[in-house]
C-alpha positions as CSV (number, residue, x, y, z in Angstrom):
1,M,93.6,173.3,-75.1
2,Y,93.6,169.7,-74.2
3,R,97.4,169.9,-73.1
4,L,96.5,173.2,-70.9
5,L,93.5,171.4,-69.3
6,M,95.6,168.4,-68.5
7,A,98.1,170.7,-66.7
8,Y,95.6,173.0,-65.2
9,V,93.4,170.5,-63.4
10,P,96.1,168.8,-61.4
11,F,97.6,172.2,-60.6
12,V,94.2,173.3,-59.1
13,L,93.7,170.1,-57.2
14,V,97.2,170.2,-55.6
15,N,96.6,173.9,-54.7
16,L,93.2,173.3,-53.1
17,A,94.7,170.7,-51.0
18,L,97.3,173.1,-50.0
19,D,94.8,175.8,-49.3
20,F,93.0,173.5,-46.9
21,Y,96.0,173.3,-44.9
22,V,96.6,177.2,-45.2
23,L,93.2,178.0,-43.9
24,R,93.2,175.1,-41.3
25,H,96.4,176.2,-39.7
26,G,95.6,179.8,-39.8
27,R,93.1,178.9,-37.1
28,L,95.4,176.8,-35.3
29,A,98.3,179.3,-35.4
30,F,96.3,182.2,-34.0
31,P,93.5,180.7,-31.8
32,A,93.1,184.0,-30.0
33,M,92.0,185.8,-33.2
34,Q,88.5,187.2,-33.1
35,E,85.9,185.8,-35.4
36,R,85.5,188.8,-37.5
37,P,89.1,189.4,-38.5
38,R,89.5,185.6,-38.9
39,A,86.6,185.6,-41.4
40,W,88.0,188.6,-43.4
41,W,91.4,186.9,-43.5
42,G,89.7,183.7,-44.8
43,I,87.7,185.7,-47.5
44,G,90.8,187.6,-48.5
45,Y,92.7,184.5,-49.0
46,G,89.9,182.9,-50.9
47,V,89.6,185.8,-53.4
48,L,93.3,185.8,-53.9
49,Q,93.1,182.0,-54.8
50,G,90.0,182.6,-56.9
51,L,91.7,185.1,-59.0
52,I,94.6,182.7,-59.7
53,Y,92.3,179.7,-60.4
54,G,89.8,181.8,-62.5
55,G,92.4,184.2,-64.0
56,L,94.8,181.6,-65.5
57,P,92.3,179.9,-67.9
58,F,90.9,183.4,-68.8
59,L,94.3,184.6,-69.8
60,A,94.8,181.4,-71.8
61,W,91.6,182.1,-73.6
62,L,92.5,185.6,-74.3
63,G,95.9,184.4,-75.6
64,W,98.7,184.1,-73.1
65,E,101.5,184.6,-75.7
66,Q,99.8,187.9,-76.8
67,Q,100.0,189.5,-73.4
68,P,103.0,192.0,-72.6
69,A,106.1,190.2,-71.3
70,L,106.3,192.3,-68.2
71,F,102.6,191.2,-67.3
72,R,103.2,187.5,-68.0
73,N,106.4,187.6,-65.9
74,V,104.5,189.3,-63.0
75,V,101.8,186.8,-63.2
76,Q,103.9,183.7,-63.3
77,T,106.4,184.8,-60.5
78,S,103.3,185.7,-58.3
79,V,101.7,182.2,-58.8
80,L,105.0,180.5,-58.2
81,A,105.9,182.5,-55.1
82,V,102.4,181.6,-53.7
83,L,102.8,178.0,-54.6
84,V,106.3,177.8,-53.0
85,F,104.9,179.4,-49.9
86,K,102.3,176.7,-49.5
87,V,104.8,173.8,-50.2
88,W,107.5,175.3,-48.0
89,A,105.1,175.6,-45.0
90,L,103.4,172.2,-45.5
91,P,106.0,170.0,-43.8
92,W,105.7,172.0,-40.5
93,W,101.8,171.7,-40.7
94,L,102.0,168.1,-41.4
95,M,104.1,167.7,-38.3
96,E,101.7,169.5,-36.2
97,D,98.8,167.3,-37.6
98,G,100.7,164.2,-37.0
99,R,101.4,165.4,-33.3
100,R,97.7,165.9,-32.8
101,A,96.9,162.6,-34.2
102,W,99.3,160.8,-32.0
103,I,98.0,162.6,-28.9
104,A,94.4,161.8,-29.8
105,A,95.3,158.0,-30.4
106,M,97.0,157.9,-27.2
107,D,94.1,159.6,-25.3
108,R,91.8,157.1,-26.8
109,I,93.9,154.1,-25.7
110,F,95.0,155.3,-22.2
111,G,92.3,157.9,-21.5
112,K,92.5,161.6,-21.6
113,P,94.2,163.3,-18.5
114,K,92.3,165.9,-16.6
115,P,93.8,169.5,-16.9
116,S,95.5,171.1,-14.0
117,P,93.3,173.6,-12.4
118,T,96.3,175.8,-12.0
119,K,97.1,175.8,-15.7
120,V,93.5,176.3,-16.6
121,A,93.4,179.4,-14.4
122,Q,96.7,180.8,-15.4
123,G,97.0,179.7,-19.0
124,E,100.0,178.3,-20.6
125,G,100.9,181.0,-23.1
126,L,101.6,179.8,-26.7
127,S,100.9,176.1,-27.0
128,R,103.3,173.8,-28.9
129,G,100.7,173.3,-31.6
130,A,100.3,177.0,-32.2
131,F,103.9,177.3,-32.3
132,L,104.4,174.7,-35.0
133,S,101.5,176.2,-37.0
134,R,103.0,179.6,-36.8
135,L,106.5,178.3,-37.7
136,G,105.0,176.9,-41.0
137,Y,103.8,180.4,-41.9
138,I,107.1,182.0,-41.0
139,L,109.1,179.7,-42.8
140,G,106.8,179.7,-45.8
141,A,107.3,183.5,-45.9
142,V,111.0,183.3,-46.4
143,P,111.0,181.9,-49.9
144,L,107.8,183.9,-50.7
145,L,109.7,187.2,-49.9
146,S,113.0,185.9,-51.3
147,L,111.3,185.3,-54.7
148,G,109.5,188.5,-54.6
149,A,112.7,190.5,-53.9
150,A,114.6,188.8,-56.5
151,A,111.9,189.6,-59.1
152,V,111.8,193.2,-58.4
153,S,115.5,193.7,-57.8
154,G,116.5,193.2,-61.4
155,S,118.4,189.9,-60.8
156,A,117.2,188.5,-63.9
157,Y,119.5,190.9,-65.7
158,R,122.4,190.7,-63.3
159,Y,124.8,189.1,-65.7
160,R,128.0,187.4,-64.8
161,V,130.9,186.5,-66.9
162,H,132.4,183.1,-66.1
163,F,136.0,182.8,-67.3
164,Q,137.3,179.2,-67.7
165,R,140.5,178.0,-69.4
166,V,139.9,174.7,-71.2
167,V,143.0,172.6,-72.3
168,I,142.2,170.5,-75.4
169,K,144.5,167.7,-76.4
170,G,145.4,167.9,-80.1
171,L,144.0,171.5,-80.4
172,P,145.2,173.1,-83.7
173,A,147.9,175.6,-83.0
174,S,146.0,178.6,-84.3
175,F,143.3,178.1,-82.0
176,K,145.3,178.0,-78.8
177,D,144.5,181.2,-76.6
178,K,141.4,181.8,-78.7
179,R,138.4,183.1,-76.9
180,L,135.2,181.2,-77.3
181,V,132.2,182.9,-75.8
182,Q,128.9,180.8,-75.3
183,L,125.4,182.1,-74.8
184,S,122.5,180.0,-74.1
185,D,118.8,180.1,-73.2
186,L,118.1,183.6,-74.2
187,H,114.2,183.1,-73.8
188,T,113.5,186.4,-75.7
189,G,109.8,186.0,-75.0
190,S,110.4,186.7,-71.3
191,W,112.6,189.9,-71.8
192,D,110.9,193.1,-70.7
193,D,113.8,195.5,-70.1
194,A,115.6,196.7,-73.4
195,E,118.3,198.6,-71.7
196,A,119.3,195.8,-69.4
197,I,119.5,193.5,-72.5
198,R,121.6,196.0,-74.5
199,K,124.0,196.2,-71.7
200,G,124.2,192.4,-71.4
201,I,124.9,192.1,-75.2
202,Q,127.5,194.8,-74.9
203,M,129.3,192.7,-72.0
204,V,129.6,190.0,-74.7
205,L,131.0,192.3,-77.2
206,D,133.5,193.7,-74.7
207,L,135.0,190.2,-74.2
208,K,136.1,190.4,-77.9
209,P,135.3,186.8,-78.5
210,D,137.1,185.0,-81.6
211,L,134.4,182.5,-81.8
212,L,130.7,182.8,-80.5
213,V,128.4,179.9,-79.9
214,F,124.6,179.8,-79.0
215,T,123.3,176.6,-77.3
216,G,119.6,176.9,-77.8
217,D,116.3,178.2,-76.6
218,L,116.1,181.5,-78.5
219,V,112.4,181.8,-77.6
220,N,109.8,180.4,-75.2
221,T,106.8,179.1,-77.4
222,Q,107.0,181.0,-80.8
223,T,109.4,182.4,-83.1
224,A,107.6,185.8,-83.1
225,E,109.0,186.5,-79.7
226,V,112.4,187.2,-81.2
227,E,111.3,189.8,-83.6
228,P,111.5,192.9,-81.3
229,W,115.1,191.9,-80.4
230,M,116.5,191.3,-83.8
231,E,118.4,194.6,-84.0
232,V,120.3,194.0,-80.6
233,L,120.9,190.4,-81.5
234,R,122.5,191.2,-84.8
235,L,125.3,193.0,-82.9
236,L,126.7,189.5,-81.9
237,K,129.6,189.0,-84.1
238,A,132.9,187.2,-84.0
239,P,135.9,186.8,-86.5
240,L,135.5,183.0,-86.5
241,G,131.8,183.3,-86.8
242,V,128.6,182.6,-84.8
243,Y,127.2,178.9,-84.7
244,S,124.1,177.9,-83.0
245,V,121.8,174.8,-82.2
246,L,118.2,174.6,-81.2
247,G,116.8,174.0,-77.9
248,N,113.6,172.4,-76.7
249,H,111.8,175.6,-76.7
250,D,112.6,176.5,-80.2
251,Y,110.4,173.9,-82.1
252,G,107.0,175.2,-81.1
253,D,106.1,172.1,-79.0
254,Y,104.9,174.1,-76.0
255,R,101.8,175.9,-77.5
256,T,98.7,174.7,-79.4
257,W,98.7,175.5,-83.2
258,G,95.7,176.0,-85.4
259,S,97.0,173.4,-87.7
260,P,100.2,171.4,-88.6
261,E,100.9,173.9,-91.3
262,E,100.9,176.8,-88.9
263,K,103.5,175.0,-86.6
264,A,105.7,174.2,-89.6
265,Q,105.5,177.8,-90.8
266,N,106.7,178.8,-87.1
267,F,109.6,176.5,-87.3
268,E,110.6,177.7,-90.8
269,Q,110.5,181.1,-89.4
270,M,113.0,180.0,-86.6
271,L,115.4,178.8,-89.2
272,Q,115.2,181.9,-91.2
273,T,115.6,183.9,-88.0
274,H,119.0,182.2,-87.4
275,R,120.1,183.0,-91.1
276,D,118.9,186.7,-90.6
277,L,121.1,187.0,-87.5
278,G,124.1,185.7,-89.4
279,W,124.3,182.6,-87.3
280,H,125.3,179.2,-88.7
281,L,122.7,176.8,-87.3
282,L,123.8,173.2,-87.1
283,R,121.2,170.6,-87.2
284,N,122.9,167.3,-86.8
285,E,125.8,168.2,-88.8
286,S,129.4,169.4,-88.5
287,V,131.3,172.5,-89.8
288,L,135.0,173.4,-90.2
289,V,136.1,176.6,-88.7
290,A,139.3,177.8,-90.4
291,G,142.2,179.1,-88.4
292,E,144.9,181.6,-89.5
293,N,147.4,178.9,-90.4
294,G,145.4,176.7,-92.8
295,D,144.4,174.5,-89.8
296,Y,140.7,173.8,-88.8
297,L,138.7,173.3,-85.7
298,E,135.7,171.0,-86.3
299,L,132.2,172.1,-84.6
300,V,129.6,169.5,-84.3
301,G,125.9,170.6,-83.7
302,C,122.9,168.5,-82.6
303,E,119.3,169.2,-82.4
304,N,117.7,169.0,-79.0
305,W,118.0,165.7,-77.3
306,G,117.2,165.0,-73.7
307,K,116.4,162.2,-71.2
308,R,113.1,163.8,-70.0
309,S,110.1,163.7,-72.3
310,G,108.8,166.8,-70.5
311,F,111.7,168.9,-71.9
312,G,111.0,168.3,-75.6
313,K,111.0,165.7,-78.2
314,Q,114.2,164.0,-79.1
315,Y,115.3,165.7,-82.4
316,G,118.9,165.1,-82.0
317,D,121.0,162.4,-83.8
318,I,124.5,162.2,-82.7
319,Q,125.2,159.3,-85.0
320,K,124.2,161.4,-88.0
321,A,126.1,164.4,-86.8
322,M,129.4,162.6,-85.9
323,G,129.0,160.5,-89.2
324,G,129.6,163.8,-91.2
325,V,132.9,164.8,-89.4
326,S,135.9,165.3,-91.8
327,T,138.7,165.4,-89.3
328,P,139.9,162.8,-86.7
329,G,139.4,165.5,-83.9
330,P,139.3,167.0,-81.4
331,H,135.8,167.9,-82.0
332,L,133.7,170.5,-80.1
333,L,130.0,169.5,-79.8
334,L,127.1,172.0,-79.2
335,T,124.1,170.3,-77.7
336,H,121.5,172.0,-75.7
337,D,120.6,169.4,-73.0
338,P,123.6,168.2,-70.8
339,S,121.9,164.8,-70.4
340,H,122.7,164.3,-74.1
341,F,126.5,164.3,-73.2
342,D,125.8,162.1,-70.2
343,L,123.9,159.4,-72.1
344,Q,125.0,159.5,-75.7
345,V,128.4,161.1,-75.8
346,L,130.6,160.4,-72.8
347,G,132.8,157.3,-73.5
348,K,130.9,156.7,-76.8
349,Y,132.4,159.3,-79.0
350,P,136.0,160.1,-77.4
351,S,136.9,162.5,-80.2
352,V,134.4,164.9,-78.7
353,A,136.9,166.8,-76.5
354,L,134.6,169.6,-75.4
355,T,130.8,169.6,-75.2
356,L,128.9,172.9,-74.7
357,S,125.3,172.9,-73.3
358,G,122.8,175.0,-71.4
359,H,119.0,174.2,-70.7
360,T,119.1,173.9,-66.8
361,H,119.3,177.7,-66.0
362,G,120.6,176.3,-62.6
363,M,116.8,176.4,-62.0
364,Q,117.4,180.1,-61.5
365,M,117.8,179.6,-57.9
366,G,120.5,177.9,-55.5
367,I,123.9,178.6,-54.0
368,D,126.8,179.4,-56.4
369,I,129.8,180.6,-54.5
370,P,133.0,179.9,-56.5
371,G,135.3,177.6,-54.7
372,L,133.1,177.2,-51.7
373,A,129.7,175.9,-52.5
374,R,127.5,175.1,-55.5
375,W,124.1,173.7,-55.3
376,S,120.6,174.0,-57.0
377,P,117.3,172.1,-57.2
378,A,118.7,171.4,-60.7
379,S,121.0,168.7,-59.3
380,W,118.0,166.6,-58.4
381,V,117.4,166.3,-62.2
382,Y,120.7,166.8,-63.8
383,P,124.1,165.5,-62.4
384,H,125.9,168.1,-64.4
385,W,123.8,171.2,-64.3
386,A,126.2,174.3,-64.2
387,G,129.9,175.1,-64.9
388,H,132.9,173.0,-66.0
389,Y,133.1,169.2,-65.7
390,D,136.4,167.3,-66.7
391,F,136.3,163.7,-67.6
392,G,139.9,163.4,-68.9
393,D,140.0,163.7,-72.5
394,Q,136.4,164.7,-72.5
395,Q,134.9,167.9,-70.9
396,L,131.6,169.4,-70.5
397,Y,130.6,173.0,-69.9
398,V,126.9,173.9,-68.9
399,N,126.0,177.4,-69.2
400,R,123.6,178.8,-66.6
401,G,121.5,180.7,-69.1
402,F,121.4,184.4,-70.4
403,G,117.6,184.7,-69.9
404,F,114.9,183.5,-67.7
405,V,111.6,181.7,-68.1
406,G,108.5,181.5,-65.7
407,F,110.1,183.1,-62.7
408,R,111.3,186.7,-63.3
409,G,114.4,186.6,-61.3
410,R,117.5,184.8,-60.3
411,L,118.0,183.7,-56.6
412,G,121.8,182.8,-56.2
413,I,122.3,181.4,-59.6
414,F,122.8,184.7,-61.9
415,P,122.4,184.8,-65.7
416,E,125.7,183.8,-67.5
417,I,128.1,184.8,-70.2
418,T,130.7,182.1,-70.6
419,C,134.2,183.0,-71.8
420,L,136.4,179.9,-72.5
421,E,140.1,180.3,-73.2
422,L,141.3,177.5,-75.4
423,G,144.5,175.8,-74.6
């Protein structure tokens, strides 16, 4: 509860400040609006914000995780869309306030000029100030409508298969031309369309993977979220096995537990879930995957490790994981957060030829046009946030995520199934 309060209070204070601008510039943008419609508009907006500010703690009190996934997704997406509208419009409103402050300062210094009788009589049409205020509303509505359209259009389930050939120096002969399929960030607690999920899993199976890996975030906050989806997830099989690691959401760190024992039980259920699915969970350890000709490919798996404390504790121990390897390499590393590769693997463990990560989701919005343009707000946080990166003898692939969290949609960055052809 304390953690929720610490997040809720700043959220409300920031939004109240933004609400002041929304209401202020509603008056400036539409100066000719009559008082009664203006009053009803203000009341309607106040009621909407009141529902948000009062509804969120009420839902937390009822038990947020116990609410249906679709309901949670609608609430989260709506709150996000309204917040983005305010933030997107704010620069234009600040520009107008700055303009007004400058004019007032100049008038105070040099004296206010008298208005022209002709202009007073004829009017000047839409003033510059009203134009900037309206521009804020118009531009703020663009992301608002875009997020809403993405949420209702099914973009959260519009899976894309990304094919990539990865040439690995010293790769054992029997693994050449094998298909390694990567999934990441399922976030089963957000799933609300069983048919779409089944189609997505079938797309994975249609690729006929030789080796299947999962790079973390099976759930959002608690292991129980995956229970309704166990049957469909059990379909994920591969001749060389299914291997997995944990993500920052898999430890139960993002909810308040009744006791340490309850949290520990949740985590034990997570470990058992991987066993029940037939996935080989790697916890700071390595495993040999046997090829057809008696050769081996060594997989290394780390627990979650990231550079930002807000994205989970640092459970990963690359030194321990690499200390247990039994071959000189090349090694394939599974680690949830790509910053782990940037800060602890690249240049420090040269035998790690390929690292597979996820975590970023590409922030579920951006521009992703193969061969032309790729950008996302995720790039402000992670220098390597989606796709393939080549550093000579060391390579990184960051999966854009199969699922979603918070925002029920994908805007330009669609959910991903990665198919790597080893060479």
